[in-house]
C-alpha positions as a Python dict, from the first residue, in 0.01 Angstrom:
ca = {
    (1, 'M'): (0, 0, 0),
    (2, 'D'): (354, -132, 36),
    (3, 'I'): (336, -511, 57),
    (4, 'D'): (707, -589, 75),
    (5, 'A'): (757, -795, 389),
    (6, 'A'): (1008, -679, 646),
    (7, 'K'): (1295, -916, 714),
    (8, 'D'): (1186, -975, 1074),
    (9, 'E'): (824, -1054, 988),
    (10, 'G'): (713, -1406, 1069),
    (11, 'P'): (516, -1639, 840),
    (12, 'T'): (186, -1572, 1018),
    (13, 'L'): (191, -1199, 947),
    (14, 'R'): (303, -1259, 589),
    (15, 'R'): (17, -1502, 539),
    (16, 'R'): (-229, -1246, 677),
    (17, 'R'): (-88, -972, 454),
    (18, 'L'): (-128, -1202, 155),
    (19, 'A'): (-485, -1290, 256),
    (20, 'A'): (-578, -922, 280),
    (21, 'E'): (-435, -849, -66),
    (22, 'L'): (-610, -1145, -227),
    (23, 'K'): (-942, -1038, -76),
    (24, 'K'): (-892, -682, -201),
    (25, 'S'): (-806, -805, -552),
    (26, 'R'): (-1114, -1029, -561),
    (27, 'E'): (-1347, -750, -450),
    (28, 'E'): (-1198, -505, -701),
    (29, 'A'): (-1254, -763, -977),
    (30, 'G'): (-1619, -806, -873),
    (31, 'F'): (-1604, -1173, -777),
    (32, 'T'): (-1773, -1333, -477),
    (33, 'Q'): (-1607, -1608, -276),
    (34, 'E'): (-1869, -1850, -404),
    (35, 'S'): (-1809, -1764, -770),
    (36, 'V'): (-1432, -1812, -727),
    (37, 'S'): (-1486, -2152, -564),
    (38, 'R'): (-1715, -2258, -849),
    (39, 'H'): (-1468, -2140, -1112),
    (40, 'F'): (-1187, -2357, -973),
    (41, 'E'): (-1421, -2635, -854),
    (42, 'W'): (-1285, -2590, -502),
    (43, 'H'): (-1454, -2673, -175),
    (44, 'S'): (-1697, -2391, -97),
    (45, 'A'): (-1502, -2284, 213),
    (46, 'K'): (-1154, -2277, 57),
    (47, 'V'): (-1159, -1913, -54),
    (48, 'T'): (-1296, -1807, 285),
    (49, 'R'): (-1015, -1991, 462),
    (50, 'I'): (-754, -1839, 232),
    (51, 'E'): (-885, -1486, 290),
    (52, 'N'): (-901, -1547, 666),
    (53, 'A'): (-540, -1672, 659),
    (54, 'R'): (-655, -1992, 827),
    (55, 'V'): (-478, -2215, 574),
    (56, 'P'): (-153, -2173, 382),
    (57, 'V'): (-197, -2093, 14),
    (58, 'T'): (32, -2226, -254),
    (59, 'A'): (211, -2003, -502),
    (60, 'R'): (19, -2182, -779),
    (61, 'D'): (-316, -2094, -623),
    (62, 'V'): (-205, -1732, -582),
    (63, 'N'): (-102, -1718, -946),
    (64, 'D'): (-435, -1870, -1058),
    (65, 'L'): (-637, -1632, -841),
    (66, 'L'): (-454, -1324, -965),
    (67, 'T'): (-501, -1437, -1325),
    (68, 'L'): (-875, -1482, -1266),
    (69, 'Y'): (-892, -1136, -1107),
    (70, 'G'): (-717, -980, -1406),
    (71, 'V'): (-415, -859, -1207),
    (72, 'R'): (-141, -781, -1460),
    (73, 'D'): (105, -579, -1252),
    (74, 'V'): (415, -800, -1263),
    (75, 'D'): (580, -652, -953),
    (76, 'Y'): (258, -685, -751),
    (77, 'R'): (213, -1045, -858),
    (78, 'E'): (572, -1130, -769),
    (79, 'A'): (534, -966, -428),
    (80, 'L'): (227, -1178, -351),
    (81, 'L'): (394, -1494, -476),
    (82, 'A'): (687, -1417, -245),
    (83, 'L'): (448, -1377, 49),
    (84, 'A'): (296, -1716, -35),
    (85, 'R'): (636, -1884, -31),
    (86, 'Q'): (749, -1702, 285),
    (87, 'G'): (421, -1779, 461),
    (88, 'K'): (509, -2150, 460),
    (89, 'Q'): (847, -2109, 629),
    (90, 'R'): (912, -2279, 960),
    (91, 'T'): (966, -2073, 1272),
    (92, 'W'): (1035, -2137, 1641),
    (93, 'W'): (674, -2217, 1727),
    (94, 'T'): (622, -2461, 1437),
    (95, 'D'): (734, -2758, 1647),
    (96, 'Y'): (474, -2672, 1913),
    (97, 'R'): (167, -2689, 1691),
    (98, 'D'): (47, -3004, 1868),
    (99, 'V'): (3, -2810, 2194),
    (100, 'M'): (-126, -2482, 2046),
    (101, 'R'): (-489, -2373, 2045),
    (102, 'P'): (-664, -2349, 1705),
    (103, 'G'): (-626, -2023, 1517),
    (104, 'N'): (-252, -1976, 1574),
    (105, 'F'): (-268, -1703, 1838),
    (106, 'V'): (98, -1779, 1920),
    (107, 'G'): (205, -1708, 1564),
    (108, 'M'): (20, -1376, 1558),
    (109, 'E'): (160, -1279, 1898),
    (110, 'A'): (510, -1362, 1774),
    (111, 'D'): (467, -1111, 1489),
    (112, 'A'): (289, -840, 1691),
    (113, 'S'): (467, -525, 1805),
    (114, 'I'): (222, -442, 2085),
    (115, 'T'): (-3, -670, 2287),
    (116, 'R'): (-276, -528, 2511),
    (117, 'V'): (-433, -785, 2743),
    (118, 'W'): (-711, -788, 2999),
    (119, 'E'): (-730, -1083, 3239),
    (120, 'P'): (-1014, -1124, 3493),
    (121, 'I'): (-937, -1475, 3627),
    (122, 'V'): (-569, -1572, 3591),
    (123, 'L'): (-250, -1386, 3510),
    (124, 'P'): (-159, -1330, 3145),
    (125, 'G'): (61, -1609, 3011),
    (126, 'L'): (343, -1364, 2940),
    (127, 'L'): (361, -1276, 3311),
    (128, 'Q'): (331, -1622, 3466),
    (129, 'S'): (606, -1791, 3664),
    (130, 'E'): (694, -2146, 3564),
    (131, 'A'): (540, -2294, 3880),
    (132, 'Y'): (222, -2089, 3833),
    (133, 'M'): (179, -2194, 3470),
    (134, 'R'): (250, -2558, 3552),
    (135, 'A'): (-21, -2552, 3821),
    (136, 'L'): (-272, -2398, 3577),
    (137, 'I'): (-192, -2629, 3289),
    (138, 'G'): (-197, -2937, 3510),
    (139, 'T'): (-536, -2844, 3656),
    (140, 'G'): (-703, -2804, 3318),
    (141, 'R'): (-546, -3115, 3163),
    (142, 'R'): (-532, -3379, 3432),
    (143, 'H'): (-527, -3663, 3179),
    (144, 'D'): (-243, -3524, 2965),
    (145, 'R'): (89, -3700, 2970),
    (146, 'K'): (364, -3531, 3169),
    (147, 'E'): (559, -3475, 2846),
    (148, 'T'): (266, -3287, 2693),
    (149, 'I'): (230, -3062, 2997),
    (150, 'E'): (602, -2986, 2988),
    (151, 'R'): (577, -2894, 2619),
    (152, 'R'): (296, -2650, 2700),
    (153, 'V'): (511, -2496, 2973),
    (154, 'A'): (807, -2473, 2734),
    (155, 'L'): (590, -2301, 2471),
    (156, 'R'): (472, -2042, 2721),
    (157, 'R'): (830, -1975, 2833),
    (158, 'M'): (934, -1930, 2469),
    (159, 'R'): (655, -1675, 2427),
    (160, 'Q'): (782, -1485, 2731),
    (161, 'A'): (1128, -1455, 2576),
    (162, 'R'): (994, -1181, 2348),
    (163, 'L'): (970, -947, 2644),
    (164, 'T'): (1349, -939, 2673),
    (165, 'A'): (1441, -986, 2305),
    (166, 'P'): (1650, -725, 2116),
    (167, 'S'): (1328, -585, 1965),
    (168, 'P'): (1097, -660, 2256),
    (169, 'L'): (724, -695, 2250),
    (170, 'Q'): (543, -400, 2407),
    (171, 'L'): (304, -544, 2667),
    (172, 'V'): (18, -346, 2823),
    (173, 'A'): (-154, -564, 3083),
    (174, 'L'): (-469, -488, 3280),
    (175, 'I'): (-536, -741, 3557),
    (176, 'D'): (-838, -771, 3779),
    (177, 'E'): (-753, -730, 4149),
    (178, 'S'): (-896, -1074, 4227),
    (179, 'V'): (-623, -1236, 4018),
    (180, 'I'): (-338, -1132, 4246),
    (181, 'H'): (-533, -1257, 4551),
    (182, 'R'): (-636, -1591, 4399),
    (183, 'V'): (-391, -1860, 4517),
    (184, 'V'): (-275, -2082, 4232),
    (185, 'G'): (-40, -2371, 4308),
    (186, 'G'): (-27, -2300, 4681),
    (187, 'P'): (95, -2006, 4894),
    (188, 'S'): (465, -2041, 4812),
    (189, 'V'): (398, -2058, 4436),
    (190, 'M'): (180, -1750, 4461),
    (191, 'Q'): (441, -1554, 4653),
    (192, 'E'): (702, -1643, 4391),
    (193, 'Q'): (457, -1534, 4122),
    (194, 'R'): (399, -1198, 4288),
    (195, 'R'): (774, -1137, 4301),
    (196, 'K'): (795, -1220, 3930),
    (197, 'L'): (522, -967, 3855),
    (198, 'I'): (725, -696, 4027),
    (199, 'D'): (1039, -792, 3835),
    (200, 'V'): (871, -808, 3493),
    (201, 'A'): (682, -484, 3550),
    (202, 'A'): (1019, -311, 3586),
    (203, 'L'): (1096, -376, 3217),
    (204, 'P'): (1066, -56, 3010),
    (205, 'N'): (844, -230, 2753),
    (206, 'V'): (594, -362, 3010),
    (207, 'S'): (305, -169, 3161),
    (208, 'M'): (110, -362, 3424),
    (209, 'R'): (-186, -212, 3607),
    (210, 'I'): (-438, -360, 3849),
    (211, 'V'): (-808, -289, 3801),
    (212, 'P'): (-935, -258, 4160),
    (213, 'Y'): (-1258, -397, 4297),
    (214, 'G'): (-1390, -44, 4320),
    (215, 'A'): (-1366, 13, 3944),
    (216, 'G'): (-1717, -125, 3910),
    (217, 'E'): (-1878, -281, 3604),
    (218, 'H'): (-1723, -261, 3257),
    (219, 'P'): (-1767, -425, 2914),
    (220, 'F'): (-1480, -674, 2961),
    (221, 'M'): (-1625, -851, 3263),
    (222, 'G'): (-1723, -1148, 3046),
    (223, 'G'): (-1373, -1282, 2992),
    (224, 'S'): (-1015, -1225, 2884),
    (225, 'V'): (-928, -1004, 2587),
    (226, 'A'): (-608, -964, 2386),
    (227, 'L'): (-548, -693, 2127),
    (228, 'L'): (-254, -767, 1897),
    (229, 'E'): (-121, -466, 1710),
    (230, 'F'): (101, -444, 1404),
    (231, 'P'): (194, -74, 1367),
    (232, 'D'): (328, -105, 1011),
    (233, 'V'): (13, -287, 896),
    (234, 'A'): (-251, -148, 1133),
    (235, 'H'): (-539, -284, 922),
    (236, 'L'): (-431, -633, 1036),
    (237, 'D'): (-470, -563, 1409),
    (238, 'V'): (-676, -839, 1569),
    (239, 'I'): (-882, -897, 1882),
    (240, 'Y'): (-856, -1240, 2044),
    (241, 'L'): (-1122, -1367, 2285),
    (242, 'E'): (-1051, -1696, 2459),
    (243, 'G'): (-1329, -1911, 2603),
    (244, 'L'): (-1416, -2265, 2702),
    (245, 'A'): (-1664, -2284, 2414),
    (246, 'G'): (-1393, -2186, 2164),
    (247, 'D'): (-1172, -1899, 2059),
    (248, 'Y'): (-1289, -1600, 1857),
    (249, 'Y'): (-1089, -1359, 1643),
    (250, 'E'): (-1223, -1017, 1542),
    (251, 'E'): (-1038, -843, 1260),
    (252, 'Q'): (-1287, -584, 1131),
    (253, 'P'): (-1116, -245, 1182),
    (254, 'A'): (-1429, -83, 1328),
    (255, 'E'): (-1468, -358, 1587),
    (256, 'V'): (-1096, -356, 1669),
    (257, 'K'): (-1122, 19, 1729),
    (258, 'R'): (-1423, -32, 1955),
    (259, 'Y'): (-1234, -284, 2167),
    (260, 'R'): (-927, -58, 2179),
    (261, 'D'): (-1139, 234, 2297),
    (262, 'E'): (-1301, 22, 2569),
    (263, 'F'): (-960, -104, 2676),
    (264, 'E'): (-835, 251, 2720),
    (265, 'R'): (-1146, 345, 2918),
    (266, 'L'): (-1082, 53, 3151),
    (267, 'R'): (-716, 147, 3174),
    (268, 'S'): (-817, 494, 3294),
    (269, 'R'): (-1000, 329, 3586),
    (270, 'A'): (-706, 107, 3683),
    (271, 'L'): (-451, 182, 3952),
    (272, 'S'): (-133, 353, 3836),
    (273, 'E'): (168, 132, 3767),
    (274, 'S'): (336, 234, 4092),
    (275, 'S'): (16, 181, 4297),
    (276, 'S'): (-30, -159, 4134),
    (277, 'I'): (320, -262, 4242),
    (278, 'S'): (257, -129, 4592),
    (279, 'L'): (-55, -345, 4619),
    (280, 'I'): (141, -654, 4518),
    (281, 'E'): (419, -567, 4762),
    (282, 'R'): (168, -547, 5046),
    (283, 'L'): (51, -897, 4964),
    (284, 'L'): (412, -1017, 4977),
    (285, 'D'): (449, -868, 5323),
}
């Protein structure tokens, strides 16, 4: 596999590419995570965190791991060392870490080429108007300082900028019909939000479809789902499930495929893009 990072890759994707290669090298060498931790006298969870890309890994640790695994290919070693150095670079979202959820979903989204989202309660963050997002954020964090709320709003607006960037994010959004009826922030805020949905849906890289009440039951009724896809490194595609009890990331290819298949089944039961817009327009009227 080619592991040379593309120039436009962010540090999160580079860190995940590195983690995947280190895991593969360990397994090929016949080591367990526990035996590696014992060898270096590391905390028992350190190798797991490295291979899950949950923590940055130093170039020294990469070099030590590859030596333990018997990796002698000089070019391969240099490529992984480069990924380790590049994975620690700052990017636009670095300054917002204090208002980001654990797991760095924002960093992964920033590196993704395609995002498929299902939302049963509120609109996807990438489609929210500023007034709508401020109402949501303020409701869930009544005790936060005004400055913190504004930083959360600013972060969400920065995420939305990818939809109109030179190499835009491809967004495929499925939204439960109840979401466009639910009034958030008051009637005027909701009307502004509906107009924004119509405008954003006109972008060539955005597909927005409403799942009507009549679609019936389906596997995603339990909560929101996001599938982040990286076409050049498809084995790193990830499913993100957000919940009050905590966030969950699924990266096993078989499970990612299962979620993708279910997403497409649900998409086949959604209104067409034009019918979805017509429904929103009727609510505006």
